[in-house]
N, C-alpha and C positions, 0 to 999 in steps of 0.2 A: 713262739708262734710267729708265723710269717705275717708281714705287713702288706695288706691288700689295699691300703688307702690310695684313692685316685685311680685304681684299676677299674675296669668296667664289668658289670654283671652281664653275662651273655644272654640273659632272658629279657630284662627290662632296659638294657643298654645305659643304665645310670651308673655314675661313678660311686665306688664304695667310700663311705665316710668312716671316721674313726669309731663312732658309736654304733655302726650298723652290726646287726646280728648276721654273721656269715656262716654258711655251710659249705664244706669242701668235699667234692666228690672223692670217695675213698679209692677209686680206681685210677683216674687221670689227674686228680688234684685241682680241677677247675672250681673256683670260688663262685658261690651264688648267694643272693640274699635268701634268708631262710624262707621268707614268704614266697619268693620266686621258685625255690626248690619245691615247696609244698604245692604250689600251683601247677607246676609241670609234672611233678611226681617222679622225675628222673633227672639225670644230668643233661645239660643242654648240649654237651659235646659227646654224646653217646657213640657217635661214629668213630671217635678217637680210640675207643676201647678195643676195637678189632685191630687197629693199627699199632696198638701199644704206645700211642702218643700221649705225652704227659704235658701238663700246663707248666710253662716256664715263666716265672714272674719277671725276670729281667728282660726276656725277649718281648713280653707283653708290654712292659713299660716303654721299651724302645719303639715298638710299633705305634703305641698311643701318642708318644711324643712326636714321631714323624708325621702322623696324620694331623696332629694339632698344628705343626709348623706349616704344612701345606695349606691347611684351612685358613690360618692367619695370613699367609702370603696371598692367597686368592681373595680374601676379604679386603686386604689392604690395596690390592691392585684394583678391585672394583670401586673402592672408596676414593682413590686418588686419581686425578687427571692433571696433566701439566699444561699450562697455558702456552700456546704456540708463539705468543708475542714476548712474554717476559719470563717464561719457565717457572712461574709460581705454581705451587701445589694447591689444588682445589678439590673440594668434594665432588664426587662423580655426578651428583644431581645439580651441581651449579650450572647456571646458564651463562654467566659472565664471570670473568676473572675477578677475584677479590682484591687484587693488587692494581691492575691496569685497566680493567673494565672491558677487555676484548672478549668477543664471543668464544666460548670453549665448549659448545655443544653442537650437535648436528654435523659432526665431521670436522669441526674446528679444533677439537682437542686431540691429544695423543696420550697414550698410556705410558706408564713408567718404563723406561728403557728403550723406547722407540726413538728414532732419529729426530733431532730438534730442527724446527724450521729456522730459517735465517732470522737473526735478530733485526729488529727494526721494521719488519713487515707486519702489516695489520690485516688480518683476514676477516673482514666484515665491514659493515658500515655503521657509523655512529654520528648522530647529529652533533654539530659543532657546539661545544660548551655544555653538552648535556651531562647530568650526573650519571654515575654508574647505574645500570638497570638492575633487575632482580638478580641477586646472588644465588638464589635457590628457587626451584620451580614452585615451591609452596609459599613463597613470599607474597604477601598481600599488596596489591596495587589498587588503591582506592576501594578496598574491600573485596577484591576478586583475586584468587590465586593466579600467579603468573602462567602456570601451565594451562589454565582454562582460557585465558586470553589468547595465548599462542595457538591453542586448538581452534579457536574461532577464526583468527587471522589466517592461519594455514600458510599462505604465500608471503614470503619476506617477513616472517614473524620476528626475527631478531631486531630488525630495524624498527618495527612498530612497537615492540616492547620497550625499546629505549624512548620512543616518542611518548608512550603512555606514562612511563615512569617520570619523565620530565614534566609533563602536564600535571600529574598528580602531586609531585613533590613541590612544584612551584605554585600550585593552585591557580594555574593559568589556563586560558582557552586558546592561546595562539602558539603555533610553531609551524614554520613554513614548510610546505610540501610542494616541490616543483612539479610533480606529476599532476596534482590538482590544479596548479596555476596554468600549466601549459594546455592540458586537455579538458579542463572544466567538467562539464556534465558527463563526458565519456569516462572520466576517471571514476566518478561516483557510480555509474552504471557497472563498471568493471568490478568495483568493490561491493556490488549488490546493494547499494544504497539507491534503490530505484526511484523512490518518491522524490528525493533530493535531486537526483540526476535529471528526472523529467522536468522538475520545476526550474532548475538552472538552465536547461536546454530551451524551455519555453521563453524564459527571460531573455536569453541571448538572441533567440530568433526574433523576438519583438524589437530588440535594440538594433537589429540588422535591417528592419523594414525600410527605413529612409534610404539607406544605401542601395537596397534592392530596387526601390522605385526609381531612383536616379539612374541606375544601370539599365533600366528598361525604357528610358525616355528617348525620343528621336535624336535629341542633341548628343547624348552619350553614344548611342548606336551609330550615329553618323561618323563620330570620331573613330570608332572601331573599324567600320566598313571603309572609311576613306572616301566616302561619297554621301550625298544626301539620301536619307532613307525616311520612309513614312509609315513603317509598319509597327512602330513602337508607340509609347505614350506621348501625346502632344500636350505639353505643358508650357505655360508662359515663363518668361525669364524670371519674373518675381517668384513664382512657385518653385522653380528650380533652385533659386538662391536660398529660399527658406529651407528647402530639402537639404541643401549642402550644409547649412548651419546645423540642421537637425542631425545630419550624418556625423558631423564633427563632435557634437555633444554626445551622441550615442556611442561613438568610438571611445570617448573618455569613460563613459559609464561601463562599457564592455571591459576596458582595462581594469577599472575599479572592481568589477565583478570577479575578474580573474584573480586579483590580489586577495579578495575576501575568501574565495575558494581555497587559495593556497594557504592562507593564514589559519582558517578554521576547520579545514578538512580533517586533520588528525584528531582534533577534539570531538568533532561530530562522529568520526569513525570509532573513537574510544567509547563514546556513549552507546553506539550501536552494538559494539562487542560486549559491553557490560550487560546490556539489555538481553542479548542472545544468551549469554552465559547464565543469567538469572532465570530465564525461561526454561533452559535445559535442565538446570539444577532441580527444578520442581518434579521432573519426570525420570531423570537418569538414576539408575540404581547402582551403577558402578562407573569407574573411570573410563572403561572401554566404551560403555554406552554413551557417556558424555562426549568423548572424542569423536565417535562416529556421528552423533547428531550435530556436533559443532562443525565438523568438516562439511556436512551437507548444507547447513544454514549459513555458514561463513565462507571463507575462501574467496575466490574470484569467479567471474562469469566471462570467459573468453568468447563464448559464442555470440553474446550480444554486441561485443566490440567488433567482431568480424562482420556480423550482419550490418551494423551501422556503417562500418567502413565501406562495404560494398555499395550500400544504398547511397552513401555520400558521393562516391566516385561516379555512380550512374547519374545522379542528379547534376553534378558538375559538368560532366561531358554532355549531358542533354542540353543544359543551358548554353554551353559554349557552341554546340552544334546549331541550336536554334537562332542564337543571336548573331552567329557568324555566317548565316545563310539567308540573306534577305529574300531571295527568290522563292524560298519554301513557303513563306507566309504571304507572298504576293508583293 
């Protein structure tokens, strides 16, 4: 009797086992499970009967082996990606290399057999001294999957994921962010942290009040105009001296505020991202719904920065025009 083990039933597409009850078509020789034959009531390869084609066991085994080899190769190709920095093999779902920590997703990786990038090049940004970030998109970072956090961040997600992992692993609240240090409230507004951005902006404006008052005094305006002017604020020398000291103190406080923004912005943003992810989790029924909602609530707001930039330039030029033209005000 022929051995049909591991060949495939043409009806259910399941492989034959040694103990299976097999029925063979008397015309073409195609094997079937007895239950499948009874269900169909005929041979699955009836079309072969008119062509006088018969079932060949060896050809069928070769075909199955070839399909299995292709399937295994495709599965292995999808499973493995190569780090562009150190050439280590990683799971296709990995976000960072398990050997060197370099980003290997979002275009940073290459498939098996593709040309290798130059050794020694690092394609991405990593905080100095930070531990490796998530090795897999489902890795938990402070109780939240990495892919959920990156969906909320959206822009520059690799860099922030490294920051988040650093803060979580060290149980720390500080990691320096130059963007928040340099741009302060504008950075927070850009990252849709509107409440914090408005609060920091109000604080910085308040700390600038002494210097604004000094710049509007007759003494200061006279120095700019190169002649004596009387259209500004008329203050005594003692008052101006007090304002100058206040300006100095406020400038120190402004610098301190910038450092605080730079040190704590990543932690505050991490808290915001976790909060957004938790709120979306309550309503999202699928990963696609989560990502769509996260991209809307997270990401960045370029419009607010452009608008504030235009308003800032208008206000600066207005002040320069008014203070530089004594005749306008009399």
